[in-house]
VMD Tcl script that draws the C-alpha trace (Angstrom):
set ca {
  {-0.38 0.05 0.10}
  {1.10 3.74 -0.68}
  {2.14 5.77 1.18}
  {1.66 9.59 1.44}
  {3.65 12.44 2.01}
  {1.75 15.58 3.51}
  {3.17 18.92 4.20}
  {1.82 22.06 5.18}
  {3.20 25.13 3.43}
  {0.33 27.72 4.65}
  {-0.10 28.62 8.29}
  {-3.49 28.36 10.49}
  {-3.67 31.69 11.34}
  {-7.77 32.75 11.71}
  {-8.65 29.21 9.66}
  {-11.53 27.72 11.46}
  {-11.35 25.22 14.30}
  {-13.03 22.77 12.00}
  {-9.91 22.79 9.68}
  {-7.01 23.35 12.60}
  {-8.38 19.99 14.21}
  {-8.50 18.46 10.30}
  {-4.64 20.15 10.96}
  {-4.05 18.09 13.71}
  {-5.14 15.29 13.43}
  {-3.03 15.05 11.18}
  {-0.28 15.60 12.84}
  {-0.42 19.05 11.18}
  {0.97 21.69 14.01}
  {3.52 24.08 11.95}
  {4.60 25.12 8.99}
  {6.37 23.15 6.99}
  {5.87 20.34 9.44}
  {5.69 17.01 7.15}
  {4.06 13.92 8.09}
  {3.35 10.01 6.53}
  {0.46 8.78 5.96}
  {-1.59 6.09 4.25}
  {-3.33 6.67 1.35}
  {-6.55 5.39 2.16}
  {-9.96 7.24 2.29}
  {-10.03 8.45 5.70}
  {-6.39 9.95 4.92}
  {-7.86 11.58 1.23}
  {-10.65 13.53 3.21}
  {-9.15 15.14 6.03}
  {-6.98 16.64 2.51}
  {-10.23 17.53 0.22}
  {-11.13 19.51 3.52}
  {-7.79 21.64 4.11}
  {-6.25 20.58 0.26}
  {-5.28 24.46 0.08}
  {-2.84 24.66 2.77}
  {-1.02 21.13 1.83}
  {1.92 20.33 -0.36}
  {0.39 16.15 -1.26}
  {3.68 13.95 -2.43}
  {3.54 10.20 -3.26}
  {5.68 7.76 -1.57}
  {6.15 4.23 -2.84}
}
mol new
graphics top color blue
foreach p $ca { graphics top sphere $p radius 0.5 }
foreach p [lrange $ca 0 end-1] q [lrange $ca 1 end] { graphics top cylinder $p $q radius 0.2 }
display resetview
């Protein structure tokens, strides 16, 4: 199964509480934070909610 490399590239300041909570659930708290998550429906849904704040690449 593939993994996704997710990097926070925009600030969470001024975002809705739900968007900040979604970023935190992915393990992203500060600009530049990177996490590796499994490529599944739950992760894809979180990315869809805050995708404009993230940079996502696939890792094999």
